[in-house]
matplotlib code that plots the C-alpha trace (Angstrom):
import matplotlib.pyplot as plt

x = [29.6, 27.4, 28.9, 27.5, 23.9, 24.4, 25.3, 23.9, 20.8, 21.3, 21.9, 25.4, 26.5, 27.9, 31.4, 31.8, 33.3, 30.5, 27.9, 29.6, 29.6, 26.0, 24.9, 26.9, 25.2, 21.8, 22.5, 23.8, 20.8, 18.5, 20.4, 20.6, 17.1, 17.7, 21.1, 19.6, 16.5, 18.1, 20.0, 17.0, 14.7, 17.3, 17.4, 13.5, 13.4, 16.0, 14.1, 10.8, 12.3, 13.6, 10.4, 7.2, 5.4, 2.7, 2.7, 2.9, 1.8, 1.7, 1.0, -0.8, -1.7, -5.1, -6.1, -9.7, -10.8, -12.9, -15.3, -16.4, -17.3, -19.6, -18.2, -16.5, -15.4, -11.8, -9.7, -6.5, -6.2, -4.1, -4.8, -3.1, -3.2, -2.1, -1.8, -1.7, -0.6, -3.4, -4.9, -6.6, -6.2, -7.6, -7.6, -8.4, -8.2, -8.7, -10.9, -14.7, -16.6, -13.5, -13.8, -16.0, -14.8, -11.9, -12.5, -11.8, -11.2, -9.2, -6.4, -5.0, -1.9, -2.8, 0.8, 4.3, 4.3, 0.6, -2.4, -6.2, -8.3, -11.9, -12.8, -16.1, -16.6, -19.7, -20.9, -22.5, -23.8, -22.8, -25.5, -23.9, -26.9, -26.0, -26.0, -24.8, -21.8, -19.0, -17.5, -14.0, -12.3, -8.5, -5.5, -2.0, 1.4, 4.7, 8.0, 10.9, 12.5, 9.2, 9.1, 6.5, 3.1, 0.8, -2.8, -6.3, -9.6, -13.3, -16.0, -19.5, -21.9, -24.9, -27.7, -28.9, -31.7, -29.0, -29.7, -26.5, -26.0, -25.2, -22.0, -18.8, -15.9, -12.6, -9.0, -5.3, -2.8, 0.9, 2.3, 5.4, 6.0, 6.0, 9.6, 10.5, 12.2, 13.3, 13.3, 16.9]
y = [13.6, 16.5, 16.4, 13.0, 14.2, 17.3, 15.5, 16.9, 15.2, 16.6, 14.2, 13.5, 15.7, 14.3, 15.5, 17.3, 14.2, 11.9, 14.5, 14.6, 10.8, 10.5, 13.3, 11.5, 8.2, 9.8, 11.7, 8.5, 6.5, 9.2, 9.5, 5.7, 5.3, 8.1, 6.7, 3.2, 4.2, 4.8, 1.5, -0.4, 1.2, 0.2, -3.3, -3.5, -2.3, -4.9, -7.6, -6.6, -6.2, -9.7, -11.4, -12.4, -11.5, -8.9, -7.2, -3.5, -0.7, -0.7, 2.0, 0.5, 1.6, 0.2, -0.2, -1.1, -3.1, -0.6, -3.4, -3.9, -0.3, 2.3, 4.8, 7.8, 5.8, 6.6, 3.6, 4.4, 5.4, 4.9, 2.8, 2.3, -1.1, -2.1, -5.8, -6.8, -9.8, -12.3, -11.8, -8.4, -5.5, -2.1, -0.2, 3.3, 4.7, 7.7, 5.9, 5.7, 6.3, 7.5, 9.6, 7.1, 4.8, 2.5, -1.1, -3.6, -7.3, -10.5, -12.2, -15.7, -17.1, -19.4, -20.4, -19.1, -15.5, -15.3, -14.3, -13.9, -11.3, -10.2, -6.8, -5.0, -1.3, 0.8, 3.1, 6.6, 9.2, 12.9, 13.6, 10.8, 8.4, 4.7, 3.3, -0.3, -2.5, -3.4, -6.8, -6.7, -10.0, -9.8, -12.0, -10.6, -12.0, -10.7, -10.8, -12.8, -9.6, -8.8, -5.2, -5.4, -6.8, -7.5, -8.6, -8.9, -7.6, -8.1, -6.1, -7.2, -4.3, -4.9, -2.4, -1.6, -4.3, -7.0, -7.0, -7.8, -5.5, -7.2, -5.2, -6.4, -4.0, -5.8, -4.8, -5.3, -4.0, -3.1, -1.8, -1.2, -1.4, 1.9, 2.2, 3.5, 6.8, 8.0, 11.7, 12.8]
z = [66.5, 65.5, 62.0, 61.6, 62.0, 59.8, 56.6, 53.4, 51.9, 48.4, 45.5, 44.3, 41.3, 38.1, 37.0, 33.7, 32.2, 33.3, 32.1, 28.7, 28.4, 29.4, 26.9, 24.1, 24.8, 24.8, 21.6, 19.9, 21.0, 19.6, 16.3, 15.7, 14.2, 11.7, 10.7, 10.3, 8.3, 4.9, 4.8, 6.1, 3.5, 0.8, 2.1, 2.2, -1.4, -2.4, -0.6, -2.2, -5.6, -5.6, -4.5, -6.2, -3.0, -3.8, -0.4, -0.5, -2.8, -6.5, -9.2, -12.1, -15.7, -16.6, -20.2, -21.0, -24.0, -26.1, -27.1, -23.5, -22.5, -23.9, -26.5, -24.9, -21.8, -20.8, -21.9, -20.0, -16.3, -13.2, -10.1, -6.8, -5.2, -1.7, -1.0, 2.7, 4.6, 5.1, 1.7, 1.8, -0.6, -1.4, -4.7, -5.9, -9.4, -11.7, -14.1, -14.7, -11.5, -9.7, -6.6, -4.8, -2.0, -2.8, -3.8, -1.1, -1.6, -1.0, -2.9, -3.0, -4.6, -7.5, -8.3, -7.9, -9.1, -9.7, -7.6, -8.2, -6.5, -6.1, -4.9, -4.3, -4.9, -4.1, -6.9, -6.5, -8.9, -8.9, -6.2, -4.0, -4.4, -4.3, -7.8, -7.2, -6.6, -8.9, -8.5, -9.9, -10.7, -11.3, -12.1, -11.5, -12.5, -11.0, -12.8, -11.2, -9.8, -8.0, -9.2, -12.0, -12.4, -15.3, -15.1, -16.5, -15.1, -15.6, -13.9, -13.1, -12.4, -10.1, -9.6, -6.1, -6.4, -7.4, -11.1, -13.1, -16.0, -19.4, -20.1, -18.5, -18.8, -19.2, -19.5, -18.8, -16.2, -16.1, -12.9, -10.8, -7.0, -5.2, -3.9, -0.4, -0.7, 2.8, 3.6, 4.0]

ax = plt.figure().add_subplot(projection="3d")
ax.plot(x, y, z, "-o")
ax.set_aspect("equal")
plt.show()
């Protein structure tokens, strides 16, 4: 009867086999996201590359029309666009006035494979004084594979007091979707 009251209160121990099985399950569960990421990234690239959906990031070559900009203006530069669900987008570039904040805007589908967008971008001089706002109006067309875009742009430049300047830079685009390249 005294043995009944002197029973141990310590937790039961796992056998070596049960411990090995438990450790294997935990290791497998932790490894699963890493093993699944490369095929999932490949599938996402495939899905994006066969869609005229603009969502995601694009690297774009911009070519300005020399008749629409002052002499000496760089005519070719790169831009990065990111289109988001719900119609928003941001853009930054290496062109005239680069280094300021990115442009921010909205896009809407105009027909299958085409969208129109308008973005606003603040301008600053070298001393970081506000110089005005650029309103950038754009049209984009996507190829049937969904991995290339072409487009046209026109920029309206407003001074801080709202005055619209008479020159309206214009140009064309050619870009490709930024692919997902998982770290291995």
